[in-house]
C-alpha positions in Angstrom: -0.3 1.7 -19.8 3.1 1.0 -18.3 3.5 -1.2 -15.3 4.5 1.8 -13.3 1.4 3.8 -14.2 -0.7 0.7 -13.6 0.8 0.3 -10.2 0.3 4.0 -9.5 -3.4 3.6 -10.2 -3.6 0.7 -7.8 -1.9 2.5 -4.9 -4.4 5.3 -4.3 -6.9 3.2 -2.5 -6.0 2.6 1.1 -7.4 5.6 2.9 -9.5 7.4 0.3 -12.7 6.7 2.2 -12.9 5.4 5.8 -16.3 3.6 6.1 -17.5 0.8 8.2 -17.0 -2.5 6.4 -19.3 -5.4 7.0 -17.6 -8.6 5.8 -19.8 -11.3 4.5 -17.0 -13.8 4.3 -13.4 -13.6 3.3 -12.0 -14.7 0.0 -8.6 -13.7 1.1 -8.2 -15.7 4.3 -7.2 -18.9 2.6 -5.0 -17.2 0.0 -1.5 -18.7 -0.5 1.2 -17.3 1.7 4.0 -18.3 -0.7 3.1 -16.6 -3.9 5.9 -16.0 -6.5 6.8 -12.3 -6.9 5.9 -12.6 -10.5 2.4 -13.9 -9.7 1.8 -11.4 -6.9 2.9 -8.4 -9.0 1.2 -9.5 -12.1 -2.1 -9.8 -10.2 -1.6 -6.4 -8.6 -1.1 -4.8 -11.9 -4.1 -6.3 -13.7 -6.4 -3.3 -13.1 -8.5 -3.5 -16.2 -11.1 -5.7 -14.5 -14.1 -5.5 -12.2 -13.3 -5.0 -8.5 -14.5 -8.5 -7.8 -12.3 -10.0 -10.6 -9.3 -8.0 -9.4 -9.9 -9.2 -5.8 -10.2 -12.8 -7.0 -6.9 -12.5 -8.9 -5.1 -11.2 -5.9 -6.7 -13.9 -3.7 -5.6 -16.6 -6.1 -2.1 -15.3 -6.2 -1.8 -14.6 -2.5 1.2 -12.9 -0.8 4.8 -13.8 -1.1 6.5 -15.6 1.7 8.0 -13.6 4.4 5.6 -10.6 4.4 4.8 -9.2 7.9 1.6 -10.1 9.6 0.5 -6.5 9.2 1.0 -6.7 5.4 -0.8 -10.0 5.3 -3.7 -8.5 7.4 -3.8 -5.5 5.0 -3.9 -7.8 2.0 -6.9 -9.6 3.4 -8.7 -6.3 4.2 -8.0 -4.9 0.8 -9.0 -8.0 -1.2 -12.2 -8.5 0.8 -13.2 -4.8 0.5 -12.7 -5.0 -3.3 -14.6 -8.2 -3.5 -17.5 -6.5 -1.8 -17.6 -4.0 -4.8 -18.4 -7.0 -7.1 -19.1 -5.9 -10.7 -18.1 -2.3 -10.2 -15.2 -1.2 -12.3 -11.9 -1.4 -10.4 -11.0 2.2 -11.2 -14.3 3.4 -9.6 -14.3 0.9 -6.7 -10.8 1.9 -5.5 -12.0 5.5 -5.0 -14.8 4.4 -2.6 -13.0 1.5 -0.9 -14.4 0.8 2.6 -11.7 0.3 5.2 -12.5 0.1 8.9 -10.8 2.8 10.9 -9.0 0.2 13.0 -7.5 -1.4 9.9 -6.1 1.7 8.1 -2.5 1.0 9.3 -2.7 -2.6 8.0 -4.2 -1.4 4.7 -1.5 1.2 4.3 1.2 -1.3 5.1 -0.1 -3.6 2.3 -0.4 -0.8 -0.2 3.2 0.4 0.6 4.5 -3.2 0.3 2.7 -3.8 -3.0 3.8 -0.5 -4.4 7.5 -0.7 -3.4 7.8 -4.4 -4.2 6.1 -4.4 -7.6 7.7 -1.2 -8.8 11.1 -2.8 -8.1 10.0 -6.0 -9.7 8.9 -4.4 -12.9 12.0 -2.1 -13.0 14.3 -5.0 -12.6 12.5 -6.9 -15.4 12.9 -3.8 -17.7 16.6 -3.5 -16.9 17.1 -7.2 -17.5 15.5 -6.8 -20.9 12.5 -8.9 -20.0 8.9 -8.0 -20.8 8.1 -5.4 -18.2 4.5 -5.1 -19.2 1.8 -6.4 -17.0 -1.3 -8.1 -18.3 
């Protein structure tokens, strides 16, 4: 699977199901706010995991410096919602992701940021002759 198709799979999650989300704690709240672009995009493309493992990878990477507060809030919502899915396959979990109605705009902002930023990152790597594949 190419980075672009991996990224396309990750982006269809923000508003597929709008359910109430009861957070039991946040793994994303203390995530770094100065992630490298490589670390962030690599974590966002690693979709062959459980939802919980995917969430843990994103939480470990964090967000790059300079993202808006809305994007950061969306990141935390997205990561925590995926973490709640635990051992469910990421592909299945993303289709039933619970996003509180009040947080949809933040979730959409994060998904847009992740999609645009990482598509460009992997395209730039491919043009530069680097390994454009994601783990």
